[in-house]
C-alpha positions as CSV (number, residue, x, y, z in Angstrom):
1,X,-8.3,39.0,-78.5
2,X,-11.5,38.2,-76.7
3,X,-11.8,37.4,-73.0
4,X,-14.7,34.9,-72.7
5,X,-16.3,34.2,-69.3
6,X,-18.1,30.9,-70.0
7,X,-20.7,29.8,-67.4
8,X,-22.9,26.8,-67.0
9,X,-26.4,27.8,-65.8
10,X,-27.4,27.6,-62.1
11,X,-29.0,24.5,-60.5
12,X,-32.3,23.2,-61.8
13,X,-34.7,20.7,-60.3
14,X,-33.3,18.0,-62.4
15,X,-29.7,18.8,-61.4
16,X,-30.9,18.4,-57.8
17,X,-32.7,15.1,-58.6
18,X,-29.9,12.7,-59.4
19,X,-28.6,14.9,-62.2
20,X,-31.2,13.9,-64.7
21,X,-30.3,14.7,-68.3
22,X,-31.9,18.0,-69.2
23,X,-31.3,18.8,-72.8
24,X,-34.0,20.8,-74.4
25,X,-36.5,20.5,-71.5
26,X,-37.0,24.2,-70.4
27,X,-36.6,24.0,-66.6
28,X,-36.3,27.0,-64.3
29,X,-33.6,27.6,-61.7
30,X,-34.1,26.4,-58.2
31,X,-33.6,28.8,-55.3
32,X,-30.1,27.4,-55.0
33,X,-29.5,28.1,-58.7
34,X,-30.6,31.7,-58.2
35,X,-28.2,32.0,-55.3
36,X,-25.4,30.5,-57.4
37,X,-26.0,33.1,-60.2
38,X,-26.1,35.9,-57.7
39,X,-22.7,34.7,-56.3
40,X,-21.2,34.9,-59.8
41,X,-22.5,38.4,-60.2
42,X,-20.7,39.4,-57.1
43,X,-17.5,37.8,-58.4
44,X,-17.8,39.6,-61.7
45,X,-19.0,43.0,-60.4
46,X,-15.8,44.8,-61.4
47,X,-16.0,43.7,-65.1
48,X,-17.9,45.8,-67.6
49,X,-18.9,43.3,-70.2
50,X,-19.1,44.4,-73.9
51,X,-21.8,41.8,-74.4
52,X,-23.7,39.0,-72.6
53,X,-25.0,36.0,-74.6
54,X,-27.1,33.1,-73.5
55,X,-28.8,29.9,-74.6
56,X,-32.5,30.6,-75.1
57,X,-33.5,28.1,-72.4
58,X,-34.8,29.8,-69.3
59,X,-32.2,28.3,-66.9
60,X,-29.4,29.8,-68.9
61,X,-31.1,33.1,-69.7
62,X,-32.1,33.7,-66.0
63,X,-28.5,32.9,-65.0
64,X,-27.2,35.4,-67.6
65,X,-29.6,38.1,-66.5
66,X,-28.5,37.7,-62.9
67,X,-24.8,37.2,-63.4
68,X,-24.5,39.9,-66.1
69,X,-26.0,42.6,-63.8
70,X,-27.7,45.4,-65.8
71,X,-26.5,44.1,-69.2
72,X,-28.9,43.3,-72.0
73,X,-28.8,39.5,-72.6
74,X,-28.7,38.3,-76.2
75,X,-30.2,34.8,-76.8
76,X,-28.5,32.7,-79.3
77,X,-29.9,29.3,-80.5
78,X,-26.4,27.9,-81.1
79,X,-25.8,27.8,-77.4
80,X,-28.8,25.6,-76.6
81,X,-28.0,22.4,-74.8
82,X,-27.4,19.2,-76.7
83,X,-30.4,17.2,-77.7
84,X,-30.2,14.0,-75.6
85,X,-33.0,12.1,-77.4
86,X,-34.3,9.2,-75.4
87,X,-32.1,10.0,-72.4
88,X,-34.0,13.2,-71.7
89,X,-35.3,13.3,-68.1
90,X,-33.5,10.2,-67.1
91,X,-30.4,9.6,-64.9
92,X,-27.4,7.8,-66.5
93,X,-28.1,4.7,-64.3
94,X,-31.7,4.6,-65.7
95,X,-30.9,4.8,-69.4
96,X,-27.9,2.5,-69.2
97,X,-30.2,-0.1,-67.7
98,X,-32.6,0.4,-70.6
99,X,-29.9,0.2,-73.4
100,X,-26.3,-0.2,-72.2
101,X,-25.0,-0.6,-75.8
102,X,-26.2,2.8,-76.8
103,X,-24.3,4.4,-73.9
104,X,-21.2,2.3,-74.7
105,X,-21.3,3.5,-78.3
106,X,-21.7,7.1,-77.2
107,X,-18.9,6.9,-74.7
108,X,-16.6,5.3,-77.3
109,X,-17.4,7.8,-80.1
110,X,-19.9,10.6,-79.3
111,X,-18.7,12.5,-82.4
112,X,-20.6,10.0,-84.5
113,X,-23.2,8.5,-82.1
114,X,-26.5,10.3,-81.6
115,X,-27.1,11.0,-77.9
116,X,-30.1,8.9,-76.7
117,X,-30.3,7.3,-80.1
118,X,-32.3,10.2,-81.6
119,X,-30.5,13.3,-80.4
120,X,-27.4,15.1,-81.6
121,X,-23.9,13.9,-82.1
122,X,-21.1,15.7,-80.3
123,X,-19.7,16.8,-83.7
124,X,-23.1,18.5,-84.5
125,X,-22.9,20.3,-81.1
126,X,-19.3,21.4,-81.7
127,X,-20.0,22.7,-85.2
128,X,-22.8,25.0,-84.0
129,X,-21.0,26.3,-80.9
130,X,-17.8,26.8,-82.9
131,X,-19.9,28.9,-85.4
132,X,-21.1,31.0,-82.5
133,X,-17.7,31.8,-81.2
134,X,-16.4,32.5,-84.7
135,X,-19.3,35.0,-85.0
136,X,-18.0,36.7,-81.8
137,X,-14.5,36.9,-83.3
138,X,-15.9,38.6,-86.4
139,X,-18.0,41.2,-84.5
140,X,-15.9,42.1,-81.4
141,X,-12.3,43.1,-80.9
142,X,-10.5,43.3,-77.5
143,X,-13.8,42.6,-75.7
144,X,-14.9,40.9,-72.6
145,X,-17.9,38.8,-73.1
146,X,-20.1,36.7,-70.8
147,X,-21.5,33.5,-72.3
148,X,-24.0,31.3,-70.4
149,X,-24.6,27.8,-71.8
150,X,-24.9,24.3,-70.6
151,X,-22.8,21.4,-69.3
152,X,-22.5,19.3,-72.5
153,X,-22.2,22.2,-75.1
154,X,-19.6,24.0,-73.0
155,X,-17.5,20.8,-72.4
156,X,-17.6,19.7,-76.0
157,X,-16.5,23.0,-77.2
158,X,-13.6,23.2,-74.7
159,X,-12.5,19.6,-75.5
160,X,-12.5,20.5,-79.2
161,X,-10.5,23.7,-78.9
162,X,-8.0,22.1,-76.5
163,X,-7.3,19.4,-79.0
164,X,-8.9,16.6,-77.0
165,X,-10.8,13.7,-78.4
166,X,-14.5,14.4,-77.9
167,X,-15.0,11.2,-76.1
168,X,-12.9,12.7,-73.3
169,X,-15.3,15.6,-72.7
170,X,-16.3,14.3,-69.3
171,X,-12.8,14.9,-68.1
172,X,-13.6,18.6,-68.1
173,X,-15.5,19.8,-65.0
174,X,-18.0,22.6,-65.1
175,X,-20.2,22.8,-62.0
176,X,-23.4,24.9,-62.0
177,X,-22.6,28.7,-62.1
178,X,-18.8,28.4,-61.9
179,X,-16.6,30.4,-64.2
180,X,-14.5,29.1,-67.0
181,X,-12.4,32.0,-68.6
182,X,-10.4,31.8,-71.7
183,X,-8.7,34.0,-74.3
184,X,-9.8,33.6,-77.9
185,X,-7.4,34.9,-80.6
186,X,-8.4,36.1,-84.0
187,X,-7.0,32.9,-85.5
188,X,-9.3,30.9,-83.2
189,X,-6.6,29.8,-80.8
190,X,-7.9,29.3,-77.3
191,X,-5.9,29.7,-74.1
192,X,-7.6,28.4,-71.0
193,X,-7.1,30.8,-68.0
194,X,-9.6,29.5,-65.4
195,X,-11.6,26.3,-65.4
196,X,-14.6,25.6,-63.1
197,X,-13.4,28.4,-60.8
198,X,-14.5,30.9,-58.2
199,X,-12.6,34.0,-59.1
200,X,-10.8,35.9,-56.2
């Protein structure tokens, strides 16, 4: 069994600016984002991780470096944020005003609709993230692993593993630099232990 500590990266300038969609745009952490990651490190200080993995984008990698303490951080492309296409850099209000039907189609069936018209479908995101966690299952046993990703990829994966329709992914909360912890069995079964939590 694996114990996975799944984080969303700390705050970025676009998170602070009306929560603009920040898919592949490689933004840094804000001062608040750095403080959030530091707070996570304090919460996790008694855990000796067997490995720390991160999206290659700097906001996730920096969060992993801080939250993981002295651990080496392994970048994995499969953890990169969803490609949001034409929604990139815009708030939801802005892109719904531009093309309300596209948002409606996405909200109704993100598994088949490309985000922002030219980005990824939720199914494409789930497939690559699922592949990543299957890789962990093949290479680690009875391990504790820190994984730092992004809002969309983390929520799509959790919705998939919890048997939810992917259109319900927004019902799962994951704030910047909060901890979601789950157990992952060899057969792929996921048991959610903490969601969007500050561990005591």
